[in-house]
C-alpha positions in Angstrom: -16.7 -8.8 -16.1 -19.8 -9.1 -14.6 -18.9 -12.6 -12.9 -15.4 -11.0 -11.9 -17.6 -8.2 -9.9 -20.0 -10.6 -8.4 -17.1 -13.1 -7.2 -14.9 -9.8 -6.1 -16.9 -9.5 -2.8 -17.1 -13.1 -1.7 -13.3 -13.4 -2.8 -12.4 -10.6 -0.4 -14.1 -11.6 2.2 -12.9 -15.0 2.5 -9.2 -13.3 1.9 -9.6 -11.0 4.8 -10.5 -14.2 7.0 -7.8 -16.4 5.7 -5.5 -13.2 6.3 -6.6 -12.4 9.9 -6.2 -16.0 10.6 -2.7 -16.3 9.6 -2.0 -13.2 11.5 -3.6 -14.5 14.8 -1.8 -17.8 14.4 1.8 -16.1 14.0 1.3 -13.9 17.1 0.1 -16.6 19.0 3.0 -18.7 18.3 5.7 -17.1 19.5 3.9 -16.7 22.9 3.2 -20.1 23.1 7.1 -20.7 22.4 7.8 -18.2 25.0 5.8 -19.8 27.9 7.3 -23.1 26.8 10.6 -21.6 27.4 9.9 -20.4 30.6 8.2 -23.4 31.9 11.6 -25.6 30.7 14.1 -22.9 31.9 12.7 -23.2 35.6 
């Protein structure tokens, strides 16, 4: 259990970073698609 308790903080830190990056990429993707559609439409 001591090993798990030592790894947990680092694991959750990396996990939170990975999640935040994934969320940012998902939020940016629709914006890029919308911009492309506007340029292609006009």
